[in-house]
N, C-alpha and C positions, 0 to 999 in steps of 0.2 A: 934366565929362561930363554929358550929358543923355540920359535914357531916357524913352520913352513906354511905359507899361504899361497893358494893357487886359484886360478879361475880360467875359464874359457872366455871367448869374446863376449858372452852374455853377462859376465859377472865382474867386469873390470871396475866399475864404480864401487861395487860392494867390496871387492878385494882392496881397493885403495882406502876405503873407509875403515875396513878391518885393520889395515896396516897403521893407520893413524891412531886407532884405539890402542893397539899393542905397543906402538912406539911411546905413547903417553904413559903407559904402564911399565916402561923400561924393558920390554922384550926385545931380543935380537930377532930380526925377521929375515927370512929368505923368501923372495917373491918368485913365483913361477907362473907362466902364462903370457898371453899377448900384451902388448903395450897400447893397442888401440882396437876398436871394434871391427875395423876392416881386416885385421889380421886373424882370419878364421882359425880356430884351434879346436881340436877334438878333445872334449872333456876327459875321456878315459886316459889320454896321455898325461895330462896334468895330475889327475887323481892317482895314477900309478906312481908318479914321481914323489908326490907328497906322502902317500902311504909307505913307500919304501924308505923315505927319510925318517918317518916316525918309527918304523919298526927297527931301523938300524941304530936309532939313538941320536941321529943328527938333529932331531927336534923333539921336544917334549909333547907338543901338540901340533895338529894340522888343522887348517881352516880352508875349506873349499867352497867356492861360489860359482854357480852356473845358473841356468835359467830357472830350474826348479830345485836343485840340490839332490834330486833323486839319482840321476846317473852317476854323479860323483860318489855318492854313498854306496851305490851298488858296486862300483869299481873298487873303492877303497876297502870295502868289507871282504874282498877276496883275499886279503892279506891276513895271515895268522897274527893275532895280537892287536889288530886294528878293530876298534869299536867305533865306527862312524855313524853318526846320528843326523838325520835331517831335522833341523830345528825350525819350527814354525811359529812358536809362541813361547812365552816365559815358562809355562809349565813343562813343555818338552825340553827346553834348555836346562831347567833345574833337574828334571828326572834323568835326563841323559847323563848328566854328571853325577848327581847324588846317588842314583840307584844302579846305573849301568857303567860308570867310570869311563864314559866316552872320551876318547883321545883325539878324535877328529870330528869337528863340527862342520856340517854341510848346510849351506843356505841357498835359497832360490831368490836371486835378485829380481826376476820378473814376477815373483810372488810377493816378496816383502819390500823391496826397495832398500837402498843403502842405509837410510836412517834407521829403519827397523832392524836391519841386520846388526848394526852397531849396538843398539839397545839390547838385543837378545844375546849378542856376544858377551856383553857385560855380565848378564845372568849366568851364562855358561862358565865364564872365567871365575866368577865369585862363588860358585857352588862347589863345596868340597865333596869328595866321594865319602859316603857314609860307612862303607865297609860292613862288617858284621855279616848278617844273612845275605846282604847284597854282594859281598865279596865271594861267598860260596857260589852265587849265581853267575857272577862274572867269570869265575873259573870254569863254569860249565860252558859259557859262551866261547871261551878261548880254547876249549878242548875240541880238537879236530877229529872227526871220526875217521878211522882207518880202514 
C-alpha cells in the first residue's frame, strides 16, 4: 500500500507522527512539505501535489496536515475523485471512511496535536467502506456537474 503524506509548516510534527504509524503498518510513504517550521510553505501547494498523486494512482490514500485541516481539504476536494475529509474525532474518522469512502484524511495539528492525529488516523485506516447505499451516494459525490 502506498500513501502520500504532506503538510505545511504548521503540520510537520503531525506529518512525522502519521509517517511513523504508516511505516509500522507496512505502508510505502512519500513525504511532501517542509522539513522544519522555519521553511514556510503554502498549504495549497502541498494539497495539490497529494491530491494529484492519489487521483493518478501513485498512492491509494493521502494524508494532509496543516493548522486546521480545512484549507488542505478545500484544496484537495477540487480534484475529481478526491473525497477529502477533515477528521476531528473518532466519529468523523469512522464515517468519512465507512460512509463517504474518503481517500484523503485532513488533520489540524493546531486543533488536535500529533498524538490525537495518530489515534484518529488508526480509526480512519481500520474502517472499511460499507458500500451499498453509501456507494450510490459516493457515486453522486464524484459526479461533476457539466
